[in-house]
N, C-alpha and C positions, 0 to 999 in steps of 0.2 A: 895073778895080780893083774889090778886092774893097772899097777903104776908101768910094768913091762912094755915096753915100746919096740917096733922091728920093724926096719925097712927092707920090703923086699924085692926080688927081681923080677918079679914076673911083673913089677908097675908097668914097666916097660911095653910089655907085650900088653896091658891093660892099655896101656896109652897109642900103642900103633893098633891096634881093632876100633877103637873109639876114633881116630885119626882117621881113619880109612872111612869109614860113615859120614863124619864131618864133610871128606871130601867128595864124596859121591850127594849130599843133598846140595851142596851146593856147585857142580856138576850140573844139579836138575834143575835149580835157580834159573843159572846164567848161561845155559844152552841155546837160547831163540837172539839174545844181545846184537853178540857179531853177524849173523847174517836177518837182522830186521827187515830190509827193505823183501829179497828173497823169503822172508818167513809168508809176509803179509799176501805177497801174490801169489806164491804157494796154497794159503787157507784163502785167500778172497778176503782178505781183509785190512782195514787201514792199519800202519803201518803203529798208531797209536794203542792198538789191540793189541799187535804185537808187545810194545812195552809194560802193557799191564800184565803180560804172563809172567813178569820176573817182578811187577809192581805188585801183586798178589801176595807174594812171601812177605812182603811187610805190613800191608793192611791184615791177614789172617791173624800177624803175631796179637796185634795190637789185642784183641779182648782174648788171644787165647793164652798170652805171655803167663800171665799170673796161676791161671787156673792150675797151667803144668806145673809152673816153678813150685805149688804146692801139691802136685803129684810124685816130682824128684823130692823132694822134702821127707815128703809121708811115707813113700815106697820106696827108692830106692831109684841110683840113676841109672842102673846098670837091664830095669826089670821097665822103664820108660824108653830109655833110647831104645832098646832092642824091641818096642812097640811102635817105635817111631821109624825104625828102619824099615822094620817091614811091611806099611804104611807108604812109606817111600818108594819101597820097590816095588810094591804091586802098581800104584798109580804110574812108574816106569815104564813098566812094562803095557800096565793098559794104554800109553801116551803114544807110544810105540806103535799098536794093535789099532789107532784111531784112526792111521789113516789120514787124506786129507780132511777130515772131521775137525774144526773146531770147534762145535760144541764139546767134544769127549777131551780134546785136548783142555781145554779150559776148564772142565770138571775135574779130571787128573790131575794139572797144575795147583787148584785148586785143593786138592787131598795133599799132595806135597808140601803144600804152603801149609797145614794147619800139623803137619808135622813137625814142621819143619826147628820149631819150640825147644820138643823136645831133647837135640842136639843144642842150640847155643846157650838153652838155657842151664844147664847140667857140665860145663867148663867146671866152674870153680868145685862145683861136689864131688867132681872124678879127682881133680888133683888135690885137694882138701881134706880123700878119702885115701888116695893109695901113697903122695906123697909127701914129706917131711918141709916145713914152711919154707924153708930154704933152698926148694927145689919147685918151688910151686908157680912161679910165673912164669918158671922154665918151661913147663910140664904144659900150662896156656898157651906158650910162644907157640909152642910145637900144633897142638891144637890149632891156631890161627892161621900156621903152617901149612898146614895140611888144606884149610877153606880159602887158604889164598889158591894152592898146588889146582886145586881142583876147579875153582871160578880161570884161571890160568888156560885147566886143558882145554874148559870150555869157551873159553876167548877164538883158542887156537886152534883146537883141531876141529869144531863146528864147521867153519869156510872149508879147510881140506875136505872133510869128508861128504858138504854135498855137492865138490863136484862131481863123486862116485858114484852116490846113491843120493838119494830122493829121502827127504828131512825126514821123515816116518822113521825110515828105518834106521835113522843115526839116532833118534830118540830112542829105539830098542834097543839100541847096544848100551844107550846108558842106563836104561832101566835093569839092564842084564848086568850092569856095573853095579846098580845098586845095592840087585840081589845077591851079590858073591858078597860084599861085603858086609849085608846084615847078619847073612852065614855064619860069617866067620867073627864079627863083636857077638852073635848067640852061642857060641862052640869056645869063643877064648876069654870074653870078659865076665868078670865076677863086681859084684857092688863094694864089696872091702875086705883086706883081708882080714887074718884069722886075731894079729894086734896089729892097732893103730900105729903110723908110722913116728910122732914125736906125741906130747901133750896136749898140743893144740888137735890136731884130730879127733882127742877122744874125749876134747870137751864139749861141755853140754850147750845145744841151742836154743835157743828162743823160740818159739810156736810163729807161725808164720804171721797170723793177724798181728802180735806185738811185736816181733820183727818189723815188718813193714814198718808201725808204726817207730818205733828205735832207727832204722835205718833212714827215712824220712823226714827224723828231728835232728840230723846231722847236717849242717852246713858244709861242709867237704863234700859229701855224699848226693847234694842234693845237686853243687859246683860241677863235680863230675858228671853226675846226668847231663849235665848242660854240652859238653868239652862230647863228650860220647855220641848226643842230637849232633852235635857240628860233624866230628869225625866223621863218621859213618855214613855221614847224610852227604857226603863230598866222594866218599868211598862207592856209593852205592849209585848215585848218580853219573859218575863218570866210568861205570861199568857199563851202570845201563845205557846212556847217552851215548857210547865212545864212536860208533858210526859216526851219528849226526855231528860229533864234538868236534870233526877234524877234516872230514868230507866237504866242506869249506874252500879249506885252505888246498886241497885237490888230492887226498889220501882216499885212496878204496877200501873196500872193506877187509882185504887182507891187511891190510896195514895199519888199518886200527885196530886189529886182532893181533899183531902185533907189538903196538904202542900199549897196549893195554895188558899185557901180558911182562910186557917187557916191569910195565909197573907193580906188578904183581909178583914175578919173580925177584925184586928189589926185595915188597915186601917180604918175602920168603929172607932173606935175609939178615933182612932188620929185624922180624920178631921173633929172630932166633940168637942174633946177636946179642941186640941191644936187652933184653929182660936177661939174658946168661947176668950179664954184665951187673946189672939194677940188681938180680938176687947177692950177687959176688958183693956187690956196696949195700945191701941192705939198706939202700934208698929207692923211693919209687918220683918223688915229686918232680928230682932235676933230669930226671929222661923222661918224662913228660913235656916239661919245658922245650927242648930239646928236642923231640920229633916233632912237637907243634913246629916250631919254629923253623926247623929245617922243611917242614911240607911247602911251605910259601912261597919261596921259587924255584921249588918243581911247579907249582900250579901256575903261578905265573908262566911258566915258561912252554906250557901244556897249552896255555890258552893262548899266547899269543907268538909262539914261533912257528917259522914257516919252512924252515928244513927239517926234510925225517929225524935227520939225528940230531938236532936241537929240539925237535918233541920226546924223541926219542931219551936223550939223555934228562931230561926231564921228570918223563915219565919215571925215569929209573930213581931220582932224586925224593919224588914226592912218596912213591910207594915203601923206601926204603924209609922213611920217616913219619911216615905219616899212621900208614901199618903199626909201627912198632908201639903206638901208644892203648893198642886196642889191647894185648895183654897187660901188658902192664898197668894201664888203667880198672881191667877188672878183675884183677889179684889185688892190688889197691883200692877200690870198693869192696871188692867181699872181705878185708883184715882189718879195714877201720868199721865197719857197718858192725862187726864180730859183738854180739850175738846170734844177729842176724841169722838164720842157715842160707848156709849159700847156692840154696837152687833158689830162695828169694833175693834177693843182694843180685846173684847174676840176671836175675829175669828180669829185673828193674835197667839194668844198663842195655837189655840187651832189645829190652820195649822200648826206653829212653833212641836209639839206635834205629830199631824198627819203625820208631813214631818219625824218622825222619825220610817217611815217603813223602811228608809237602814237601822236602827242598826237592827232593825229584820228578814231581810234580809243577815246584816252578822254576827249576833251571826251562821245564817245555815250555813254560806260561812266559818266559823271561826271553824265550830265543827270540833275536830279530827276523823282519821279515826275508830277512836273505837263511835263514836258519843257522846262523852262527849262534852259541854257545857263551861269546865273551862276555856280555854283562854279567850274569846267572855267574859266572865261573872266578871274575874278581869280586862279584860281592863276596863270594866262599872265600877267598884270601883276606878280605877285611873281616869274616867269622873266626879266621884264625888267629887274629893278631889279637879279637874278644876273648879266647881261649886261651891264650896266654895269659893274660891275666887272672881270669880262673883259676888255670893252675898254679899260681906262684900265688894265688894265695891259698892253696892247701896246706895243709899240715900231713907230716909221715906219722900212721898210726898207734908208733908207737910215744912217739911226741902226745895227741890226742888223747892219751888215754893216762897222763902223769895227771 
């Protein structure tokens, strides 16, 4: 019968392998950021060109996000994530086999960048298919955790590995990791269970174009797009330029990797703990406000701190609060936009985050003659204040539908 529902234990296995492919795409994305100067020397190019390897993921996302969201909604998250994981694995292996050829490295990196929307745009599609409503922010929080762990591994492990092997060998190992993750996802995951977990999972969704129009007609959804743009722009900017952010204060590349890893570990804790509380309370807005407000002192400390321990503590505070808003906000946007398909609403949020590449360029353009990023980072703190005002204007999904 259509009104029968069941919550399957297999949802955790599906979530596990889904987390693994999300982890590896982030590892592939961030692999050059902590060794920017060394990579520039290895490939014989400028540091900005190395930075472009990371930024290409954000640039490619802009034209590809909505078409891939349509594919996810039409064919299901399993087939599309499987396709993305295969592309990422092959390009990861190719980047390792490229040696010191920057042209091949760039081409394979663009291939990975093209695959990334299959992962980032399917978070709420996966959670909506396998998890009941009361667990969905937690599920998205765990996927956020996987992304952060992947980024942290790349930030910390890469500077260690390049001491004993070439940069090309490091990339090859990362490609092998992506291949294993792809295989496990294909073998374990499925698009949806035989019976939906609750009534909301079985509800009919609008067509993509109608869903786009509906989502963008909502003031709450548009305001959250701005919040996502700012929050993810800050995160992407710091992780891309971390070595340059802390170097003027006397920190080396290994310390830079540790600082951003601390931010990511704190983000792991925050992205699991705070969404779980949000699920339990059945509220989203208060936790968005707390996350945005809590990120401000962390960002200021990261910008102005002169001792390693102060910068590390600030990094922890920033990661714990700022990163936690992503899973809560992504699920909020999906809920507020119904009956817009999850892949479509998720894709719009991810697109707003990736358009934030302009903030990454903005950081590079506004850094001082001494290569300090103080001004753009303090401007980011001001943008977080603006985001708090936008968050306070939002309504809970249950209130918006009255």
